[in-house]
SELUMRO-206715 format. One record per residue (C-alpha): residue in three letters; x, y, z. Coordinates in steps of 0.001 Angstrom, whole numbers. Each point is the difference from the previous one (the first is absolute). Layout:
<atoms>
   code         X         Y         Z
    ALA         X         Y         Z
...
</atoms>
This chain:
<atoms>
   code         X         Y         Z
    MET     -9999      5461     26937
    LYS      3114      2452      -805
    ILE      2452     -1335     -2727
    CYS      3097     -1510      1633
    ALA      3168      1966       160
    ASP      2389     -2427     -2122
    TYR     -3011      -379     -2456
    LEU      1858      1164     -3264
    GLU      2923     -2416       882
    ARG     -2297     -2743       633
    CYS     -1947       477     -3024
    TYR      3398      -181     -1718
    ALA       673     -3082      1176
    GLY     -3399     -1594      -525
    TRP        66      1215     -3952
    LEU      3455     -1402       -49
    GLY      -814     -3333      1758
    LYS     -3010      -596     -2647
    ILE      2481       722     -2776
    VAL      2598     -2168      1495
    GLY     -2557     -2826       487
    VAL     -1297       159     -3690
    ARG      3539        77     -1363
    LEU      1033     -3155      2439
    GLY     -3412     -1982     -1125
    ALA       142       845     -3801
    PRO      2235     -2375     -1935
    ILE     -1710     -2902      2261
    GLU     -3528       956      -381
    GLY     -2118     -2952      -232
    TRP      2440     -2403      1321
    ASP      -912     -2418      2703
    TYR      1842      -884      3162
    ALA      1621     -2997     -1462
    LYS      1002      1349     -3131
    ILE      1556      2942      1999
    ARG      2034     -2216      2096
    SER      1108     -2257     -2268
    VAL      1231      2995     -2879
    LEU      1268      2409      2932
    GLY       996     -1991      3027
    GLU     -1594       257      3387
    ASP       846      3490       777
    VAL      -655      3154     -2021
    TYR       683      3076      1897
    SER      1226      2298     -3132
    TYR     -1226       795     -3409
    ILE       149     -2765     -2156
    VAL       318      1753     -3251
    ASP      2505      3068      -897
    TYR     -2142      2364     -1852
    ASN      1386      2891     -2100
    GLU     -2929      1729       611
    PHE     -3424     -1418      1291
    ALA     -2729       595     -2204
    ALA     -3450       903       847
    ASP     -2383     -2249      2143
    ASP     -3590      -185       589
    ASP       542       161      3811
    THR      1684      3289       -14
    ASN     -1990      1620     -3063
    GLY     -3424      -699      1719
    PRO       756      1532      3502
    MET      1406      3137     -1430
    PHE     -2535       568     -2808
    PHE     -3130      -757      1956
    LEU      1123      2340      3081
    ARG      -137      2818     -2717
    ALA     -3869        45       514
    LEU       202      1971      3229
    GLU      1624      2781     -2233
    ASP     -2102      -398     -2968
    TYR     -3255        -3      1854
    THR      -190       764      3564
    CYS      2737      -605      2843
    SER     -2287     -1092      2814
    GLU     -2072     -2902       654
    GLU     -2734       993     -2207
    LEU      1764     -1767     -2601
    THR     -2011     -2488     -1758
    ALA      1103     -3425     -1573
    GLU     -1849      1301     -3165
    GLN      2715      2878      -104
    ILE      2951     -2550       594
    GLY     -1290     -1971     -2952
    LYS      -107      3217     -2122
    THR      3738       493      1276
    TRP       519     -3613     -1471
    LEU     -1069       877     -3257
    ASN      1991      3423        13
    TYR      3554     -1528       719
    THR      -208     -3394     -1412
    PRO       957      -844     -3770
    TYR     -2725     -1965     -1761
    GLU       872     -3722       149
    HIS      3723        68       330
    GLY      2584       829      2611
    PHE      -871      1103      3723
    TYR     -1569     -3373      1311
    TRP      -556     -3407     -1640
    TRP     -2276      -356     -2906
    GLY      -883     -3617       678
    GLY     -3627       331     -2039
    TYR     -3641       885       895
    GLY      -426     -2310      3111
    VAL      3056     -1389       281
    SER      2037      3486      1592
    THR     -2215      1599      2236
    GLU      1692      3277      -903
    HIS      -490      -218     -3585
    THR     -3843     -1234       674
    ALA      -530      3134      2305
    TYR      1959      2337     -2555
    LEU     -2250     -1307     -2967
    ASN     -3321       603      2395
    LEU       752      3223       566
    ARG       847       886     -3332
    ALA     -3300     -1183      -959
    GLY     -1567      2353      2206
    ILE      -449     -2415      3083
    PRO       793      2268      3035
    ALA      2030     -1471      3182
    PRO      -951     -1252      1966
    ARG     -1758     -2424     -2283
    SER      2747       -69     -2352
    GLY      1712     -2453      2810
    SER     -2791     -1713      1581
    ILE      -798     -3410       529
    GLU     -3728       799     -1474
    GLN      1907      1087     -3236
    ASN      2868     -2082      -299
    GLY      -615     -3401      2209
    SER      1984      -649      2950
    THR      2958     -1804     -1707
    VAL      1219      3387     -1582
    ALA     -1173      2329      2954
    GLU      2236     -1873      2457
    GLN      3074      -168     -1693
    ILE      3438      1573      1506
    GLY      -460      3380     -1742
    GLY     -2219      1284      2957
    GLN      3308       522      2445
    ILE      2743       457     -2556
    PHE      -717      3532     -1219
    ILE     -1365      1198      3468
    ASP      3269      1077      1791
    THR        88      3500      -358
    TRP     -3469       441      1368
    GLY      1704     -1105      3395
    LEU      2894      2122      -552
    VAL     -2391      3241      -200
    ASN     -1750     -1108      3093
    PRO      2749      -415      2666
    GLY     -1127     -1115      3215
    ASN     -3605      -111      -877
    PRO      -324     -3694     -1407
    GLU     -4190       556       168
    ARG       159      2957     -2436
    ALA      2648     -1838     -2129
    GLY     -2587     -3065      -179
    ARG     -2665      2251     -1016
    PHE      2071      1332     -3061
    ALA      1053     -3585      -663
    ARG     -3428     -1310      -154
    LYS      -960      2231     -2686
    ALA      3347      -246     -1974
    ALA      -153     -3487        43
    SER     -3461       -26     -1070
    VAL       603      1220     -3529
    SER      1169     -3394      -860
    HIS      -470     -2469      3058
    ASP     -2827      -880      2117
    GLY      -279     -2516      2924
    GLU      3304     -1259      1352
    GLY      1680      2283     -2370
    ILE     -1058      3142      1437
    TYR       739     -1609      3698
    GLY      3635      -453      -999
    GLY       225      3679     -1235
    ILE     -1446      1181      3206
    PHE      2521     -2587      1887
    VAL      2992      1535     -1882
    ALA      -749      3822       360
    ALA      -886      -436      3673
    CYS      3128     -1808       938
    ILE      2123      2537     -2092
    ALA     -1772      2691      2017
    GLU       331     -1753      3367
    ALA      3497      -721      -403
    PHE       991      3970       429
    VAL     -1072        21      3383
    ASN       276     -3777      1475
    ARG      3360     -1756      1024
    SER     -1482     -3387      -106
    ILE      -453     -1671     -3542
    ARG     -2343     -2698      1245
    SER     -2294      2518      1563
    VAL       586      2007     -3318
    VAL     -1555     -3179     -1956
    GLU     -2749      -245      2600
    ARG     -1043      3373      -163
    GLY      -287      -436     -3742
    LEU     -2163     -3222       447
    SER     -2204      1987      2581
    LEU     -1735      1990     -2827
    LEU     -1028     -2728     -1887
    PRO     -3451     -2090       414
    ALA      1030     -2544      2446
    ASP     -1444     -2975     -1780
    CYS      1633       346     -3594
    GLU      2249     -2030     -1210
    TYR      2902      2478       233
    VAL      -462        32      3736
    ARG      -396     -3867       348
    MET      3050      -518     -1913
    ALA      2419      2352      2211
    LYS     -1510     -1638      3110
    ASP      1220     -3243     -1129
    VAL      3320      1598      -943
    PHE       304      1343      3534
    ALA      -830     -2809      1606
    PHE      2629     -2030     -1775
    TYR      2650      2531       847
    ASP      -887       214      3846
    ALA       417     -3767        60
    HIS      3254       -47     -2235
    PRO      1444      3333       780
    ASN      3825      -771     -1121
    GLN       982      2163     -3193
    ASN      1372     -2967     -1496
    GLN     -3479     -1708       176
    TRP     -1312      2499     -2823
    ARG       321     -3030     -2175
    ASP     -2196     -1798      1808
    CYS     -2636      2700       172
    PHE       154       337     -3887
    GLN      -754     -3786      -248
    PHE     -2883       213      2451
    VAL     -1101      3248     -2440
    HIS       849     -2132     -3073
    ASP     -2301     -2889      1290
    HIS     -3018      2091      1350
    TYR       208      3315     -2173
    GLY      1960      -873     -3227
    TYR      -775      1017     -3475
    ASP     -1738     -3091      -594
    LYS     -2732       813      2654
    TYR     -1068      3318     -2098
    PRO      -981       535     -3546
    GLY      1360      2712     -2270
    ALA      3493       920      -976
    CYS      1334      1542      3392
    HIS     -2263       -40      2634
    ILE       194      2344      2811
    ILE        30     -2511      3105
    PRO      3153     -2031      -918
    ASN      1931      2815      -598
    SER     -1151      1787      3176
    ALA       455     -2950      2050
    VAL      4079        91     -1110
    MET      -107      3669      1034
    ILE     -1482      -360      3405
    LEU      2505     -3128      1015
    SER      2942      2122     -1238
    MET      -752      2723      1948
    LEU      -302     -2214      3072
    TYR      3225     -1987      -504
    GLY      1796      3011     -1333
    GLU       -75      1233      3465
    GLY       -31      3806      -784
    ASP      3393      -462     -2182
    PHE      -553      1474     -3619
    THR      2258     -2036     -1695
    LYS     -1144     -3420      1911
    THR     -3528       686      -669
    ILE       116       925     -3614
    GLY      2739     -2824      -549
    ILE     -2729     -2481      1377
    CYS     -2620      1488     -1743
    ASN      1490      -368     -3396
    MET      1310     -3596       626
    CYS     -3428     -1530       419
    GLY      -981       929     -3459
    TRP     -2765       629     -1854
    ASP      -846      3692      -971
    THR      3229      1163      1392
    ASP       379      3474     -1431
    CYS     -3698       868      1384
    THR       386     -1637      3460
    THR      3420      1330       466
    GLY      -429      3429     -1054
    ASN     -3192       195      2628
    VAL      2262     -1474      2638
    GLY      2737      2168      -923
    ALA     -2064      3034       266
    ILE     -1438     -1013      3809
    MET      3547      -887       763
    GLY      1406      3014     -1240
    VAL     -2207      2251      1858
    PHE       228     -2060      3215
    VAL      3900       107       112
    GLY       802      3172     -1715
    LEU      3030       859     -2313
    GLU      2338     -1242      2582
    GLY     -1327     -3234       211
    ILE       714      -338     -3778
    ASP      3381     -1466     -1099
    GLU      1201      2802     -2520
    GLU      2720     -2181     -1948
    ARG     -2317     -2939       -11
    TRP     -3467      1357     -1085
    LEU       234      4051      -775
    ARG      3154       320     -1844
    GLN     -1427     -1869     -3479
    ILE     -3193      2118       303
    HIS      1923      3544       412
    ASP     -3266      1604       355
    LEU     -1449      -640     -3431
    LEU     -3318     -1158     -1062
    VAL     -1016      -608     -3392
    CYS     -3843       -54      -502
    SER     -2167      -937     -3414
    SER     -2846      2485       257
    VAL     -1583      1748     -3221
    ILE      2044      3407      1052
    GLY      3773      -878     -1131
    SER      1664      2434      2259
    LEU     -1732     -1197      3184
    ASN      1601     -3082      -725
    ILE      3321      1102      1162
    MET      -319       315      3768
    ASP      2495       637      2679
    VAL     -1104     -1575      3189
    PRO       392      3059      2362
    ASN     -2417      1920     -2046
    ASN     -2439     -2980       172
    VAL       469       697      3808
    TYR      -682      3800      -345
    TYR     -3091      -665     -1772
    MET     -1240     -2352      2361
    ALA       870      2027      2801
    ARG     -1925      3249     -1400
    ILE     -3254     -2232      -290
    ALA       775     -1344      3800
    TYR      -257      3106      1546
    ARG     -2759      1434     -2070
    LEU     -2254     -3015       935
    ASN      1137       605      3826
    GLY      -816      3509      -357
    GLU      3845       733      1372
    PRO      2131      2725     -1034
    TYR      3355     -1367     -1339
    PRO      2802      -427      2583
    GLU      2403      3098      -266
    ARG      2877     -2644      -802
    TRP     -1453      -943     -3395
    ALA     -2672      3177      -905
    ASN      2266      1510     -2474
    ILE       181     -3534     -2004
    LEU     -3547      -767       460
    GLU     -1088      3803      -976
    GLY      1984      -690     -3319
    LYS      2383      2573      1160
    ALA      3239     -1964      -153
    ALA      1679     -1612     -2725
    ARG     -1261     -3295     -1744
    PHE      3162     -1693      1046
    ASN       918      1126      3638
    PHE      1283     -3209      1815
    ASP     -1614       843      3008
    LEU     -1227     -3509       728
    PRO      2609     -2183      1961
    GLY      1931     -2057     -2368
    SER     -1859      1387     -3529
    THR      1686       404     -3093
    HIS     -2704      1143     -2249
    ALA      1101     -2433     -2420
    PHE      3496      1680      -994
    ARG      2877     -1759     -1318
    VAL      3249       808     -1092
    ASN      1311      -239     -3776
    GLY      3528       -62     -1057
    ALA      1766     -1003      3239
    GLY      1822     -3047       812
    ARG     -1039      -932      3502
    TYR     -2408      2343      1665
    ASN     -2324      -222      3308
    LEU     -3271      2430       335
    ARG      -736       476      3536
    ASN     -2880      1907      1739
    VAL      1358      1949      3078
    GLU      -673      2760      2130
    SER       725      3395     -1227
    GLU      1466      2933      2148
    ASN     -3226      2115      -261
    GLY     -1952     -2804      2200
    GLY     -1568     -1731     -3237
    ARG      1395     -2645     -2170
    CYS      1871      -378     -3641
    LEU      1617     -2104     -1783
    LYS      3745      -957       -92
    ALA      1755     -1462     -2866
    SER      3438     -1196       327
    ILE       997     -1170     -3661
    SER      3634     -1122     -1440
    MET       805      2529     -2628
    ASP      1408     -2647     -2493
    GLU     -1053      2681     -2528
    ASP       -67      3681      -156
    LEU     -3682       486      -234
    VAL     -2761     -1899      2289
    GLU     -3805       482      -104
    VAL     -2181         6      3198
    TYR     -3339      -335     -1541
    HIS     -3703      -911        69
    LYS     -1249     -2254     -3155
    THR     -2887      1979     -1392
    TYR      -838     -2694     -2910
    TYR       380     -3687       205
    HIS       291     -2455     -2982
    PRO      -283     -3659      -582
    GLU      3776      -734       306
    ASP        87      1573      3710
    PHE     -2448     -3206      1173
    THR       657     -3513       527
    ASP     -3965     -1055      -657
    SER     -2793      1636     -1327
    ARG     -2350      -826      2631
    TYR     -3364      1805       -45
    ASP       981      1714     -3234
    PRO      1492      3620       868
    PHE       168      2882     -2250
    PHE       951      3637       800
    SER       197      3330      -707
    PRO      2804      2554       996
    ILE      -304      1582      3615
    LEU      2228      2776     -1099
    TYR      -596      2205     -3586
    PRO      1878      2831     -2014
    GLY      -822      3127      1412
    GLN       125     -1129      3322
    THR      2413       704      2886
    VAL      2275     -2054      1992
    THR      1568      1322      3277
    ALA      2187     -1162      2493
    ARG      2233       394      3171
    VAL      3402     -1682       212
    CYS      2906        90      2946
    LEU      3570     -1108      -275
    ASP      1110     -2476      2867
    GLY      3729      1094      1265
    GLU      1143     -3780      -551
    SER      -244       373     -3726
    GLY      2841        98     -2085
    GLY       428      2928     -2742
    LYS     -1850      2478      -977
    TYR     -3380      -179     -1621
    ASN     -2827      2081     -1962
    ALA     -3516      -911      -184
    ARG     -3056       864     -2219
    ALA     -3404      -859      -513
    PHE      -480     -2436     -3116
    ALA     -2646     -1729     -1688
    TYR       548     -2906     -2479
    ASP     -1603        90     -3465
    SER      -536     -3520      -917
    ARG      -980      1063     -3541
    THR      3213      1644      -769
    GLY      2437     -1849      2479
    GLU       760      3642      1520
    ARG       371      1500      3281
    ILE     -1832      3357       685
    LEU      2123      2018      2284
    GLY      -706      2665      2542
    GLU      2944      2220      1259
    ALA      2955     -1191      1270
    LYS       728       904      3714
    SER      3190      -929      1785
    LEU      -680     -1710      3606
    THR      1434       966      3202
    VAL       487     -2299      3020
    GLY     -2960       462      2181
    GLU     -2174      2572     -1829
    TRP     -3102     -1146     -1902
    THR      -134      1350     -3444
    ASP     -3410       576     -2090
    LEU      -183     -1546     -3407
    LYS     -2570       555     -2596
    LEU      -879      -812     -3789
    ASP     -2400      1310     -2110
    ILE      -504     -2467     -2377
    PRO      -911      1533     -3717
    ALA     -2961      -904     -1772
    ILE       900     -3007     -2412
    GLU     -1540     -1138     -2990
    GLY      -624     -3730       787
    GLY      2554      -201      2907
    LEU      -388     -2916      2489
    ILE      1658       763      3390
    GLU      1091     -3436      1396
    ARG      1572      1020      3026
    ALA       903      3269      2252
    GLY      1844      1273      2849
    ILE      3756      1058       926
    LEU      2890      -408     -2249
    PHE      3249        26      1694
    GLU      3682       805     -1365
    ARG      3443      -883      1465
    ILE      1914      3431      -978
    GLU      3009      -759      2082
    GLY      1530     -2515      2541
    TRP       390     -3756      -367
    ARG     -2558     -2595      -810
    GLY     -1042      -773      3237
    TRP     -3187       371      1589
    LEU     -3072      2693      -397
    ILE     -1783       146      3107
    VAL     -2937      2169      -196
    TYR     -3540      1295      1285
    VAL     -3135       257     -2226
    ASP     -3087      1502      1052
    ASP     -3202      1784     -1175
    VAL         5     -1258     -3653
    ASP     -3195      1517     -1645
    PHE     -1564      -544     -3586
    SER     -2108      3176      -339
    GLY     -1813      2270     -2860
    LYS     -2118      -344     -3133
    PRO       909     -2654     -2985
    ASN       877      1784     -3043
    TYR       440     -3070     -2744
    THR     -1379     -1847     -2689
    VAL      -420     -3652      -190
    ASP       594      -695     -3802
    PHE     -1011     -3259     -1046
    SER      2300      -338     -2988
    ARG      3005      -130      2772
    GLU     -1736     -2647      2148
    VAL       638     -3627       129
    GLU     -1876     -3171      1178
    GLU      1614     -1780      3210
    ARG      -407     -3750       294
    TRP        50     -1215      3195
    ASN     -1029     -3826     -1361
    PHE     -1867     -1590     -2778
    MET     -3262      1144      1587
    HIS      1028      3251      1819
    ARG       700      2907     -2559
    GLU      -492      3587       713
    ILE       460      3492     -1437
    ARG      3104      2098      1566
    GLN     -1831      2263      2591
    ILE     -3428      -768     -1066
    ALA     -2497     -1821      2613
    ARG     -2528     -1972     -1793
    LEU     -3624      -400      1471
    LYS     -1553     -1857     -2834
    GLY       358      -906     -4037
    LEU      2621      -831     -2563
    TRP      2847      2827        56
    TYR      3200      -387     -2333
    LEU      2417      2032     -1791
    GLN      -197       387     -3532
    ASN      1078      2482     -2707
    GLY      1320      2670      2687
    ALA     -3698        96      1929
    LEU     -1336     -1888      2632
    HIS     -2879     -1908     -1065
    GLY     -3050      -861      2321
    SER     -2796     -2154      -785
    GLY     -2830     -1616      1894
    ALA     -3407     -2177      -569
    ASP     -1803      2395      2401
    PHE      3161      2234      1817
    ALA      3381       630       196
    GLU      1936      2569      2349
    ALA      3493       488      1131
    TYR      1564      2531      2090
    THR      3574      1778       806
    GLY      1010      2777      2067
    ASP      -467       587      3970
    VAL     -3235       176      1748
    ASP      1427      2734      2201
    TRP        60      2622     -2756
    LYS     -2572      2747        40
    ASP      -169      2976     -2516
    TYR      1431      -524     -3414
    THR      -872      -276     -3442
    VAL       -14     -3116     -2023
    THR        16      -314     -3618
    GLY      -501     -3559     -2029
    VAL      1004      -567     -3764
    LEU     -2353     -2779     -1117
    THR     -1320     -1429     -2985
    PRO     -3581     -1987        63
    VAL       485     -3301     -1984
    VAL     -3533     -1517       534
    GLY     -2861       743      2191
    GLU     -1933      2954      1261
    CYS      1681       663      3520
    HIS      3639      1257       548
    GLN      1398      1802      2619
    PHE      2916      1191      2110
    MET      -243       754      3685
    GLY       966      2239      2790
    ARG      -242        74      3811
    VAL        39     -4383      -107
    GLN      -350      -792      3366
    GLY      -470     -3732      -765
    ALA     -2595     -2101     -2411
    CYS     -3002      1691      1966
    ARG      1194      3651        24
    SER      1292      2646     -2903
    TYR      -777      1950     -2632
    GLY      -160      -528     -3735
    VAL        16      2042     -2947
    ARG     -2073     -2183     -2453
    LEU      -710      -336     -3794
    THR     -3362     -1432      -459
    GLY     -3026      -719     -2184
    GLU      -786      2414     -2742
    ASN      3089      2663       228
    ARG      -541       601      3606
    LEU      2523       774      2526
    GLN      -860      -565      3792
    LEU      1772      1032      3399
    VAL     -1055     -3098      2007
    LYS       590      -933      3818
    ASN       163     -3811       705
    VAL     -1773      -738      3516
    ASP       239     -3701      1088
    THR       911     -1147     -3285
    HIS     -2785      1957     -1811
    TYR       455      2886     -1962
    GLN     -2187      3244       235
    VAL       227      2607     -2486
    LEU       629      3490      1608
    ASP      -230      1918     -3184
    GLU       165      -603     -3983
    THR       201      2002     -3355
    GLU        83      -880     -3632
    TYR      3594      -976     -1365
    ALA      1058     -1274     -3191
    TRP      2036     -3278       277
    SER       222     -2926     -2193
    CYS      1889     -3240       289
    GLY      3275      -248     -1730
    LYS       911      3735       838
    ALA      2482       859      2984
    ILE     -1778      2619      2470
    THR      1861      1940      2676
    LEU     -2093      1423      3028
    SER       873      1078      3664
    LEU     -1588       -41      3197
    ARG       698      2556      2282
    CYS      -590      -820      3893
    ASP       -98      3149      2302
    GLY     -1098      -910      3025
    ASN     -3873     -1054      -652
    CYS       106      1866     -3426
    LEU       509     -2017     -2965
    THR       771      1374     -3435
    VAL       -21     -2217     -3398
    LEU      2485      1897     -2393
    ASN       670      -469     -3957
    GLU      3309      -375     -1211
    ASN      -291      3926      -612
    GLY      -570       579      3405
    ILE     -3475       991      -741
    VAL     -2795      -837      2859
    LEU     -2148     -2790      -658
    ILE     -1806      -879      2906
    GLN       420      1552      3573
    THR     -1881      -922      3260
    LYS       410       -51      3789
    ASP      -648     -3437      1693
    GLU     -1871       950      3061
    ASP      -708     -3501       934
    HIS      2774     -1852      1860
    PRO      2677      1089     -2303
    TYR      3185     -1907      -574
    LEU      2871      2158       975
    ASN      2685     -1926      -823
    GLY      1172     -2770     -2041
    ALA      1984     -1552     -2903
    ILE      -465      -482     -3944
    GLY     -1210     -2547     -1890
    LEU     -1662     -1623     -3470
    GLY     -3444     -1407      -646
    LEU     -2443     -1210     -2469
    GLU     -3023     -2062      -343
    LYS      -624     -2893     -2653
    GLY      2494      1240     -2321
    HIS      3837       342      -752
    CYS      1882      3562       471
    ALA      3480       576      -914
    PHE      1525      2591      2733
    HIS      3058      1692      -868
    SER       879      2306      3071
    LEU      -937      1314      3513
    GLU      1590      3389       763
    VAL      -200      1220      3579
    ARG       730      3930       483
    PRO      -377      1828      3515
</atoms>
């Protein structure tokens, strides 16, 4: 089946719907219907908590990162459950963040993760045979599954086949059936204009005699006998009495929560707000159920069916995650959609539509505003009142329109490139970050002044270094009404710099303090990094008494702390931490480290996660190794003699040039040089690591 013409817009609506549902349900997760009604009242059809920023959540972590198996292994139905399981290991921090670490045999995901770590591959890692039915049939089989439906528009059968593999990493039985159901409903919602038949299509892919289908038939029968929308509470009472939590084992069984999802889609009558509101008011695992229903309904109603002021304004296109790659934890929703669209067209064997070809081929600016309503998480700083709107531009595309009350002479329209704990209301699923823009890179943008603006203005590209509190400025250009002006900033190399935001700085140079109305388009970050992470300048960022992180550092495992001007790492088995951007390609990384105790200390390049990287390793009796991490197992590519000892500072470099890898000493003398001919890693971030010991790391330097 050919992909529908409005696929990207509906995919955008579906992913936004997922995020909306998770955000709506998160504050009352675990509440029952009676508590919700007692505390919040009869009707709850808007956000319950006004978050400053909404921190990471397992319901959105899983869908975005597990989908990367298609990129990392094979973008085809040849993808296996075992490969998806390896994707879990690659992007998930070790027993912190990402999802609920409730204990082995309690949390299904925790259980599956430790199985995978122990060498038990998927699908056995999630099987009833391995874990028992109670663990295997909890709700997680469907809460991480939405993106498999979003990349298979109009093809519920294929969505279901992918979902079966993905869910089997951690679940089995009814848990897998729930994953198939949700993914199939999302895929069907792209092409079916009856929400009831969407649900029926999803159910048609499940075994007729399974508990999931039996429950659904009973909910349908009750609805058919009591179809008035105000009778949804009666239907929930029926669900509570016949399929409630007391009927099923475990912390969060899939059947009660799925019953709530089905009744909400029937009684919501195709309306996005009514459907997610009903689902949320029923209670139980509210962020999970309302998130899944939000994804189905978002695709079903499209962007025009989601109330922007009620639901989308607060999200402003931002998705925060808590994977082990810190730069991937700052996402904007439109680029999530473009990522999924590339996969969808590739799976379907179709060329990109002409309208979207430049974007999907990677030829357009990172922040292009071409999806209707998109803001790419841009903001305004230094203004009194302001409004950011996505509008049609004169070239037939779209752009961002900023209307800004110029209470000051300078105002920024910017994208946030690093986040701190104070930016968030809570610490859900323990996010941590590395910047998405670095010294040495380039910021470009296009702006156009509207004729309704009062006064004359200059504009320039800028980046803000939070370490010094200074703006780094590009050339100032005077704006002319109706003419597009190109702006550019080459960020210089900065020792220890931390770019926190970047965009366009507008300066009023003449006229009254009225409104600046300006159009912004094609904002891009590009180029190679040229900077040093100096750990003597870093700080510990405190989210709460349990959650503390070193600024810029994404921790996989181990104890990491700052002391005496260095970053110290230690681990009983191993410890690793990463920084930088996974998209970096050719560069030289130089590490300065002092082994304290133990026989294995390293820094890394081309880090693509916990399972994929190269390392320069000091080990054993005066040995230096170049190693390759393949699915958490380090393989020696080459080695040589090298005199090192604990307590002595050592400087080494790893030059990555295509598949050619070179290790050099502090004088630039080549110690090891080899080519990786076996599926080489051609891009990745940087990192630090050790085994069964303690090491002090002083700095990591990255040069083009």
